[in-house]
C-alpha positions in Angstrom: 6.8 -18.2 -4.3 5.7 -14.7 -5.2 9.0 -13.2 -4.0 10.9 -15.7 -6.1 8.8 -15.4 -9.2 8.3 -11.6 -9.2 11.7 -10.6 -7.7 12.4 -8.3 -10.7 9.1 -6.5 -10.4 9.3 -6.0 -6.6 12.9 -4.7 -6.5 12.2 -2.8 -9.7 9.7 -0.7 -7.7 12.3 -0.2 -5.0 14.9 1.0 -7.6 12.3 3.4 -9.0 11.6 4.9 -5.5 15.3 5.4 -4.9 15.8 7.0 -8.3 13.0 9.4 -7.4 15.2 10.8 -4.6 17.2 13.1 -6.9 20.8 13.3 -7.9 22.1 11.3 -5.0 19.9 8.3 -5.8 20.0 7.0 -2.2 17.5 6.4 0.6 18.4 5.5 4.2 17.7 1.8 5.0 15.7 2.8 8.0 13.3 4.8 5.8 13.0 1.9 3.4 12.3 -0.5 6.3 9.6 1.7 7.5 7.9 1.4 4.1 8.4 -2.3 3.7 4.7 -3.2 4.1 3.8 -0.8 1.4 6.6 -1.8 -0.9 6.0 -5.5 -0.3 9.6 -6.2 0.7 10.5 -9.5 2.6 12.0 -9.2 6.0 15.0 -11.3 4.8 15.9 -8.5 2.5 17.0 -6.3 5.4 19.3 -8.9 6.9 21.7 -8.5 3.9 20.2 -6.4 1.1 23.0 -6.9 -1.4 23.2 -10.7 -0.9 19.4 -11.1 -1.1 19.1 -9.1 -4.4 22.0 -11.0 -5.8 23.1 -8.4 -8.5 25.1 -5.2 -8.6 22.2 -2.7 -9.1 22.3 -1.7 -5.4 25.1 -0.6 -3.1 25.4 0.3 0.6 26.6 3.8 1.5 27.5 5.4 4.8 25.4 8.5 5.7 25.2 10.8 8.6 24.9 9.6 12.3 26.3 6.2 11.5 23.3 5.2 9.4 23.4 3.1 6.2 21.8 4.0 3.0 20.7 2.0 0.0 21.8 3.5 -3.3 21.6 2.7 -7.0 25.1 1.8 -8.2 26.6 4.0 -10.8 27.4 0.9 -13.0 23.7 0.0 -13.1 22.6 3.7 -13.7 25.1 4.0 -16.6 24.1 0.7 -18.1 20.4 1.5 -17.9 20.8 4.6 -20.0 17.5 6.2 -21.3 14.9 7.7 -19.1 12.5 5.8 -16.9 8.9 6.5 -17.6 6.3 7.1 -14.9 3.0 5.2 -14.8 1.2 8.3 -16.0 3.5 8.5 -19.0 3.1 4.8 -19.8 -0.7 5.1 -19.7 -0.6 8.2 -21.9 1.6 6.4 -24.4 -0.7 3.4 -24.5 -3.6 5.7 -25.3 -1.7 7.5 -28.0 -1.9 10.9 -26.4 1.8 11.1 -25.5 5.0 10.4 -27.5 7.7 11.1 -24.9 8.7 14.6 -25.9 10.6 16.7 -23.3 8.1 19.5 -23.2 5.0 17.5 -24.0 2.2 17.9 -21.5 0.1 15.1 -19.9 -3.3 15.5 -18.4 -3.7 14.3 -14.9 -6.2 11.4 -14.6 -9.1 12.9 -12.6 -12.0 11.0 -11.0 -14.6 13.4 -9.6 -16.7 12.3 -6.6 -20.4 12.9 -6.7 -21.3 16.4 -5.8 -17.7 17.6 -5.9 -16.7 20.2 -8.5 -13.2 20.9 -9.8 -12.2 24.3 -8.7 -10.5 26.6 -11.3 -7.6 27.2 -8.9 -6.9 23.5 -8.8 -7.0 23.3 -12.6 -4.5 26.2 -12.8 -2.0 25.1 -10.1 1.6 26.1 -10.6 4.4 23.8 -11.8 5.8 23.1 -8.3 2.3 21.9 -7.2 2.0 19.8 -10.3 5.4 18.2 -9.6 4.3 17.3 -6.1 1.0 15.8 -7.3 2.8 13.8 -10.0 5.4 12.5 -7.6 2.7 11.4 -5.0 0.8 9.7 -7.9 3.8 7.8 -8.9 4.7 6.9 -5.3 1.3 5.4 -4.6 1.5 3.5 -7.9 4.6 1.7 -6.5 2.8 0.4 -3.3 1.0 -2.9 -2.9 -2.5 -1.4 -2.2 -1.8 2.0 -3.9 -2.4 3.5 -0.6 -0.5 4.4 2.6 -1.0 6.0 5.9 -0.3 9.7 5.3 2.2 10.0 8.3 4.4 7.3 6.7 4.8 9.4 3.6 6.2 12.3 5.7 9.5 10.5 6.2 10.1 10.8 2.5 9.7 14.5 2.4 13.3 15.3 2.9 14.6 12.7 0.4 12.1 13.3 -2.4 12.3 17.1 -2.2 8.7 17.6 -1.1 7.4 20.7 0.6 6.8 20.9 4.3 3.0 20.9 3.9 3.0 18.1 1.4 -0.1 16.6 3.2 -2.1 19.6 1.9 -1.7 18.2 -1.7 -4.0 15.3 -0.9 -6.7 17.7 0.4 -6.4 20.1 -2.5 -6.7 17.3 -5.1 -9.7 15.2 -4.2 -10.2 14.2 -7.8 -7.0 12.2 -7.7 -6.7 11.2 -4.0 -9.1 10.0 -1.4 -8.4 10.4 2.3 -9.8 7.7 4.6 -10.1 8.2 8.3 -11.0 4.6 9.1 -9.7 3.1 12.3 -8.6 6.6 13.5 -5.8 6.8 10.9 -5.5 9.0 7.9 -4.8 6.9 4.8 -4.1 8.4 1.4 -5.6 6.4 -1.5 -4.9 6.8 -5.2 -8.3 6.9 -6.8 -7.1 5.8 -10.3 -6.1 2.4 -9.0 -9.7 1.7 -7.9 -11.6 3.4 -10.7 -9.6 2.1 -13.7 -8.4 -1.5 -13.4 -6.1 -1.2 -16.5 -4.4 2.0 -15.6 -1.9 0.8 -13.0 0.2 -2.4 -12.9 -0.9 -4.5 -9.9 1.7 -5.3 -7.4 2.6 -9.0 -7.3 1.7 -9.3 -3.6 -1.8 -7.7 -4.0 -3.6 -10.9 -4.9 -1.9 -12.8 -2.1 -3.0 -10.2 0.5 -6.6 -10.2 -0.9 -6.8 -13.9 -0.6 -5.3 -13.8 3.0 -7.8 -11.1 4.0 -10.7 -13.2 2.5 -9.5 -16.2 4.5 -9.3 -14.3 7.7 -12.8 -12.9 7.2 -14.0 -16.5 6.5 -12.3 -17.7 9.7 -14.0 -15.0 11.7 -17.4 -16.3 10.5 -16.5 -19.9 11.2 -15.4 -19.1 14.7 -18.5 -17.1 15.3 -20.7 -20.0 14.1 -18.7 -22.4 16.2 -19.2 -20.3 19.3 -22.9 -20.0 18.6 -23.2 -23.8 18.2 -21.4 -24.4 21.4 -23.7 -22.0 23.2 -26.8 -23.8 21.8 -25.4 -27.2 22.9 -24.6 -25.8 26.3 -28.2 -24.4 26.7 -29.6 -27.8 25.6 -27.5 -29.6 28.1 -28.6 -27.2 30.9 -32.3 -27.6 29.9 -31.9 -31.5 29.9 -30.2 -31.4 33.3 -33.1 -29.2 34.7 -35.7 -31.6 33.3 -33.8 -34.5 34.9 -33.6 -32.8 38.2 -37.3 -32.0 38.1 -38.2 -35.6 37.3 -36.1 -36.9 40.2 -37.7 -34.4 42.6 -41.2 -35.5 41.5 -40.2 -39.2 42.0 -38.9 -38.3 45.5 -42.1 -36.5 46.4 -44.3 -39.4 45.2 -42.1 -41.9 47.2 -42.5 -39.9 50.4 -46.3 -39.6 49.8 
């Protein structure tokens, strides 16, 4: 139901990701498939992408090594016209601090952690560094949980024009990103999504996943309680059997006496 009702939103995020790839406006299907959990794409989409979407906004292209790529059609791109705003630009506009000018600056949303100071060299980072940080911010905004395992983001480095040591940007900007090492994986998390509920549009699948996780946690508790009750019942049966055996032994001894 979510896929049907919010089809435009879900595939709008995919279009935005592809448009972030530069002038070619194309990503290999295998890369998109590797990110399907984060983008919230249904498995049925990859059986026949064009048929599933049902419009002419996408097209399939042949790329190197016999691979297929998913591109934004020129017809859609020409019809769309105007520029597409990032989430940071939209938020700045809603707050009245940005009007959309070409050379107009926008302040990065910073969320300092307790005991962590913002170093001057981070404040004054060069334009290339700011581009990388802004691109990573927008990328995480597109994902369901606004987070992703850092290793999965490396596959986009070539196609989004990111530097070889892009992972260092997460470490150098702890006021924007949080790195979690839970379950022996390094996950990059966008702080803004969890510190400002109104700053980023929630992904349509986010609510469904939260409800599913809550259901699974509840199921774990129910199974644990069921096992505990079964153990108690088993112990009670054993105790009753022992008492019965003891009573029979006493009767046997009295009969012999």
